[in-house]
N, C-alpha and C positions, 0 to 999 in steps of 0.2 A: 502494499500500500504506500509505503512511503518512498519509493522510487517514482511512482507516479504522480506523488506530491511534493515535488522538491522545492518549486518556487515559493517564498515566503507567504504571499498574496493567497496562492491558491490553497497551500497547508490550511492557514489560520481561517480562511472563508469558510473553508469544509468543516472546522475544528469548532469554530464560534458560533456559527450561523446555520451554514445548508444542513449540516448531518442533525444539529438537535431540533432545526423546524421541521425536518422531513421526516422524522421519524418520532423522537417522543412527545415534541408539542402536539403533532397530528394525532397521536394515540388518545394523549390526554383530551384533546377536543373530542373525539371519538367517544369517549367515555362518558365526557358532559352532554353528549349529543347535540355538538353544535358543528354540524356537518357543514356548514360554508365556510368557518373559521377553519374546520381541518382541511378541506380541499385548499383553501389559500395558504395554509402554512407548508401543506405537502407540496404545492408546485411552487411556492417563493422558495423552500429549502432545496428543490432540486434545480432550481432555476440559477440559483446562486454557486450551486457545484457546477454547474454548466459555464458560468461566467468564470471561474476559477480554472476551470479546464480550458477554456479559450484563451487565457493569459499564458498558461502554461503550454500549450501548443500541443494538447494530446486530447484524446477521444475520452469522453466521461465512460466510467466502466462497464454500466449495462450498455453503453451503445456500442462499446468496443466488443462485448463479447457477443452481441446480437449480429454485430458485422464478420464477425470469426465466424459463427455456424454459417451465415450466408455465403460464405467464400470471399464477403467483398475487403480489401484493403483497408486496414485500421491502424491509429498510430497508439499503440501500448504507452511506450515511455517517450517523451520529448526528445525529439533530435538533439537538443541541444545539451541534454543529461545523458544520451546512451552514447557511451564511448566506445563500446565494441564495433560500432560500425563506422568509428573514424580512422582514416588511415594514420599510423604510426611513423 
């Protein structure tokens, strides 16, 4: 997980906002039967994670998995951090 979130902005937007909004906050709103708030927090959480991955330069984890299953090209680790593909 850490390899895909090396850019500090991407890491912190996930940890502080995206993941909490997408999961625990959404579940809390569902328990309280606040459906629209649950949907809003879920969508906002995933949107913020998407923004982080755009800044990082790689695909969002779920989308990369779908692309891989469909045989489509995807970016797992941002080229700026992938030292295995760089010439020495």
